[in-house]
N, C-alpha and C positions, 0 to 999 in steps of 0.2 A: 730193607731188602727190596721191596717193590719199587721204591724210587730209584734204586740203583739199576734195576731191570729196565725201568722206563728210560733212564738216562742212556743205557746201552742201546736201546731201540732207536732213540732220537739221534744218537751219535751215528748210527748206521744208516739213518734216513738220508744222509747226504748223497747217497747213490741213487735215490729216487729221481725220476725225471722232473724237471722244473714244473711246478704247478700241480704235481701229483699229491694226493691226500695220503696221510698216514692214519690208519685206523688201529686203535689199541683197545683191547678188552681190558676193563678195569673192574675189580671186584669191590663190593661194598666194604669188605674188610680193609682194603687199601684206603678207601675214601675216609673210613672212620679212624684210621691210624693217626695218632697225634702229630706225626712228622709230615703228613700230607696236608698241603694247603695250596690255594691258588698261587700264592707267591712262589712256593717251591716248584710247582709245575712250570710256571712262566719263566722262572730262573733257569731251569734245565733247557727249555726251548731257546732262550736267549743265548745261553752258553754255546749252543751249536748253530746259532743263526737260523733256527727253524721257525718259520712263521706260524703263530698260533692259528691263523686262518686255515692252515693245511692239516690241522690235527682234529681227528674225530675220535672221541672217547665212546666206546661201545660197551653196552651191558645194560640189560633191561632194568635190573634192580639198582644199578649205579645211578641212574637218573633220579630215582626216588631219594637216594641218599644225598645227592647234590642238592635237590630241592629242600630237603629237611635242613641242610646246613646253610641254606640261603645262597647256594652256589649253582643255581640252575644252569647258567651259562657263564663261563669264565670270561670276564671282561668283555662280554659281547662278541667273542671271537672263536669260541670253541663249541662245536656242535656235540650235543649229548644225544645219542640215539639208543 
């Protein structure tokens, strides 16, 4: 469900001005879900032609979960704040 929401958000991001960042709050529960992965996230971004450099994942505890899973920064291109 969370990935479908994320996909909807990224699909709508085409209306953002060129170069604008998209900030998305993401919960630890989403990060811990078996269907969530770096590959799944990057696949959604690629499907809509949204550059990973423009995505900011927000959530204080989310960063800790990413670090625990060895995913501190996705492919060196996604900021975790």
